[in-house]
N, C-alpha and C positions, 0 to 999 in steps of 0.2 A: 471595237472592231477596227483593225488597222487597214489603211489604204495603201496599196502598192500600185505604182504607175509604170506601165511598160517594162515589166521586169525582163532582164536578159535571160536567155536559156540556161546559163550556168547557175542561176538562182532558183530555177523551177523546182529542183529536188527539195530544197529547204522549204519552199512554199507549199509543197505537197505533204509535209509532215503533219501528223495529227497531234493533238494535245494529250497524248498518252505516254506512259513510261515504256521504255524498251522492254521487250519480253524477257531478256536476261535478268532485268532488275526485279521482275515479278516472280520468276520461277522458284527462288528459294522459299518464299512464303507458300507457294503452291505445293512444293515438295513436302514441306513441314506438315501441312494439313493432310495431304494424301497419306503420308506415312502414319500419321496418328489414326486415321480412319482404318487403314489396313490392320493396325494393331488393336485398336480399342472399339471400333465399330460405332454403334449408336452413341456411346458416351462421348466420343470425339465430336460427333455431330452436335450434341447438346452443348459441349464446351465451346466450340467455335461460334455457335449461334449466340451464346452469351457474350463472347468476346467481341465479335464483329457487329452484331445487331442489337446488343443490349436487351435481348429477349430470352426469357426462361421458357423452355418448351419441354413438357414431360412426355406427352404422347405425340410422337413424330408423325403418325399417320392421321389424316382427317377421318373422323368417325362417321358412321352411317347417319347418325343423328345430325351432325353438323352439315352433312351434305344435303339431307332431306329438308332441313329447316332453312337453307340458304334461299330457296325460291321465294319464300314469303318476305324476305328482306330486300328484294329487288323490285323496283317500281315497274309498273306495267309499261310505262313509256320506254324504259330501258330494255325491258324484255322484247318489246316490239322492234326496237332498233337492232338488237342482237339477232333477232330472227331474220330480219331482212339482210343483214350483213352475212349471216350464215348461208342464206340462199345464194347470194352473189358469189361468195367464196367457193361454195360447192359447184356452182355452174361453171366457173372459170377453170377449176381444177379437174372436174369430172372429164372434160374433153382431153385432158393431158394423158389419160391412161391409154396406152397403146398395146396392141397385140404383138407378139413376137414374129419375126420374119422367118420364112421357110424358102429354101432355094436348093435346086439340084445344080451343084457347081459344075459337074460333068456327068455324063450318063453313069448311073449306078452309085453316085456319091451325093448323098443328101445331108444338108446341114440346116439346123434350125435353132431358134432361140425362144426361150420362154422367160417370163418375169415372175418372180416370187416375192411376196412381201417379206421384209425383214421382221423376224418374229418378235423381238424384244426391243421396244423403243422407249427412250427417255426424253421427255420434253421439259426443258428449263423455261419457266415463265418468270420474267423479272417482276419484282414487286417491292414490298416495303414502303417506299414513299409514294408509289402510284400502282394501283392494281391493273396490270396490263392484260386484262382478259381478252383483248383483241389478239394478242400473240397466241393465246391458247387456241382461238378459232383458226388462226393461220396455220398452226401445226397439227392440231387434232383432226381437222377436216380432211386434208390430203392423206394423213396416216390412215384414216378410216376408209377412204376411197381405195387406197393401195391394198387394204385388207390386213393390216398389222393386227395381230391378235393380242399382244400384251403391250399396253400403252400406259406408262407411268409418268406422273407429273411431280416435279419438285418446284416449289415456289417459296420465297421468303415469307415468314409470318410478320404480321404487324406488331406494333408495340404491345398489344394485348395478347400476343401469342397465338392469334387466330389468323386464318386466311380470309381475305375479304369475301363476303357472300357472293358478289358478282362473278368472281373467279370460279367459285364452287358451282354457281348456277351454270356458267358456260361449260364447265367440265361435264356436269350432269347432262346438259343438252347434247353434248358430243358423245355421250355414252361412256365416260371415263369415271371410275370410282377409286382408282389407286392414286391418291394425292398425298403428298408429304410436305410437312411444314419445315422446310430447310432450303436455304438459298446460298448464293455465293460459291466460293471454292468448294466448301464442304458438300454442297449438293452434287457438284460434278464428281467429286471423289466418291460419294456414296453410290452413284449410278455406275461408276467405273468398277469399284471393288465389290460392291454389294455389302450390306450389313444384315443384322438379324431382322430389321424392319423393312429396309429398302433393298429389293433385289437388284442385282446387276443387270445392265442392258447391253445390247450389241451396238447401238448407235445413239448418240446424244444430239438433240436438236435444240435450237433456241438462242436468241441473242442475250447479251448481258454486258456488264461493265468490263473494264480492262482485265480485272482479276478473273472473271468468269471466262473470258476469252483465253487467257493464259492457262487456266485450268483445263479447258477443252483441248487446247493444243497438247498439254501434258498427257491427257487421257489417251491421245493417239499413240503415245509411246508405250502405253500399257495394253494395247490391243483393242481399244474401243474406238469405233469410227465416230466422226462428227459430221454435221452438215456442211459447215464452212467456218472460217474465222468471222464471226458476227459480233463485233464489239460495240463501243459507243457510237451512237447515231451521228449521221452527217448528212448534209444537204448542200448541193451546189445549185445556184440559180444563174442562168444566162438571161440577161434582160437588157433591153435598150430603151430609148426614150418613149417608145410606144407603150411600154408597160405601165401599169398603175402602181406607183411607188407604195401605196398603202397595202396592196396585195403582196408585193415583194417583202416588205417589212414584216408583215404578218407571217408569211411563210418562213422567213429566217428565224423568227422567234418560236415558231411551232416546233422546230427541231432543237433550237438552243435550250428550250425548257426540259428536254429529255434528261440531261445530266450535265454536271460541270465539265465533264470530259468530252461532251459533244462538240461538233465543229460545223460552222456554216460558212459558205463561200459565195460571194456575189461576184460574178464575172460579167463585165460589161464594156462596151466601147464608149460609154458616156460618163463624163465627170459629173454632169448634172444629175444623172440618176443615182450616182453614189452619194452625192450630198443630200439629195431629197430623201433617199431611203434611210441613210444613217440618222437623219433628223427625226424621221417618223418612227424608227426603231426605238429611239430614246423616249419618245412619247408613249408608244404602245407598251414599252417595257414596264412603265409605271402601273399599268392596269392588269398585269397578269400575276396570279398568286405565286407562281414559281419564279418571281423576279430575281431572287438571289442566285438560283441555279442558272438561269439564262444569262445573267450578268457574267458569271464565271466562264461560261462557254464562249461568250462573245470576246473575252480577253484573248483567246487564241483563234479567233475567226478573222476572216479577211475580205476586203473588197479589192478586186484586182482589175485594173484598167488595161485593156488592149484596144488600140484603134483598128488593128488588122483582124478581121473576122476569122481568117485562116489560123491565126495564132490562138484565138479564143477556142476554136475547135481542137487544136492540137493540145492546148493546156487542159482542156476538158478531159481528153482521153488520158493524158498523163496523170491527172489527179485520180481518175477512175472513181467517181463518187458513188456512194450507196444509193442516194436519191438525186435525180437530176431534173430540175424544172427548166423548160425552155419557153420563154415568154418574150418573143421578139417579132418584128415584122418579117423576119426571115427564118421562121421556125423550120421550114423544110430544109434549108441549107444546113442547119445544125443537126436536125434529126437524121439526115442521111449520112452524117459523119460520126455518129455515135458508135464507138467500138468498145468502150469500157465504161459500163454503168450497171448498177443493180436494177433500177427501175426508173423509167422516164415519164415525165408528166408534161404534156404539151398544151400550150395556150393559156390565156389569162384566167380561165374558169376551171382549171384542173389543179387544185391545191394538192400538195403532197399528202395532206391529211386524208384525202379520199382513198389513197392506196393503203394508208395505215389502218383504215377501219372497214370500208364497206363497198368499194368499187368492185372488188373481186380478186385483184392481183395479190400476190403474197408480199408481206412486208418484212419477212425474215430474209435479209439481204447481206451480201458481203460488204465489209467496211475496210477502212485503212488501206485502200488501194487494191484489195484482193479481188475487186471486180474485173481486174485484168485476167484472172485465172478461174474465178468461181462464178456460178450462177446463184440466183436466189432459190429458195426452197420450191420444189415442184413435187408432184406425185412421184416422179421417177426417183427422187431422193429417198423414198421409203421402200423402194423396190431394188432387187438385185437380179441381174441377168444370168441365166444359165444356158449354155450352148449344148446342143446335142448333134451327133452325127451318126449316120448308118451307111455302111458300104456293102454293096452286093458283091458276089464273086466277080461278076463282069466289071464292076467298078474298080475292084482292087487290081484286076488285070491291067486296067488302063492307068491307074494312078500309082500302082506299086513300084514299077521301075523308076518313076520319078523320085519317089521317096528313097529308094535304095541308093540312087545316085547322090542325092543330097546328103543322106546319112553317111555314106562313105567319104564324101568330101569333108565332112566335119569329124571324120575318124571315130564315129559312134557306131561300131559294128553291131552292138546289141540292138540298136534301133533298126538297122538294116535287116538283121536276122528276123525280127518280129514280123517283117513283111515277107521275107524270103520263104520262111517255113509255110506260110499261108499260100503263097504262089505255087510252091511245090505241091501242096495238098490239092489245090485246084487242078493243077496239071495232071496229077495222078488220077483224080476222079474222072477225068475225061478219057483215060487210056482204056 
């Protein structure tokens, strides 16, 4: 983890780069896989699962027997934890569902809005090295609240060619039984084009590695919507000498262990906190099973020193972190200046892990600086808005001349005429 002291603004852009390949370097592979799926369907899925995951899968869909037997393979302690997390996630997302607005913009002119669920949803659940059943909860629960009717899950199989029982248990708990043993680029391609086994969807949700993110972006060129660019995980921590360095070190490692292309940033006004945290990170690193993965992530992670707190706040927004922990004596100062972040965690006893699992907020968040333009997943992400309007004769008499004037100014006489013929009819009805 490299230390940078008082970086000048002309270096900030390079400091905000993540440890991932440029999208243009990933697209050729994405295009190859997508084209194969378009031509060969399920056989292409099996081929690339062998190639990328070293796993042989004959039945791509999880069977009813596999789904029903999963519950017996999950401990009661874990079931209880999942149940509590589900309740909290449901409680936070339930209040997000809003009713449409209705307004009479002028006498006789009524406009209103309704929300309809997106009918066909695809959820990508990362897996393989770690069964991220928490992501399933984060996506399936708001989808159910929104009222989505067809919800399908793609997730990578383990080395045994099976899906981890806890993932299947979480899916069943959320009422989903369409689950497919396919991950990576090929999963996104399958949900984009559709195959004999895996139907196409209208919108794809879920985080993944840089290849999954590139595949999702490519899917948008083929008419399928995505939630956001949600790639390798990242965390920024703002901490000063009041922070417990053991907490900070643990938080940094909690995200570094996600994957070798994850990134963590420590932003601080204190050289002392940098030295203490880096020392403790080295100690704690020896005690985590995913030491090798975290070590690779730390190679492109940084500790950045600014003595000016205004510069800390400015750099924070320039980086636009997926996760942001603020653990200082001046939490309010930084909290009030957050403009670009996926999710914010305040104070010494609010680890980012709480948001990952059970506090209630969603952990599917924009990465790679996209928090400047995107929000994390909400119930609204699973809905689409439809507007309606109805105009009475009296209303058209009031608004019609305005429309005629504007249409004529744009030289769209057909638009003008659509109003004029109606106004003539209203006039004649009164004679």
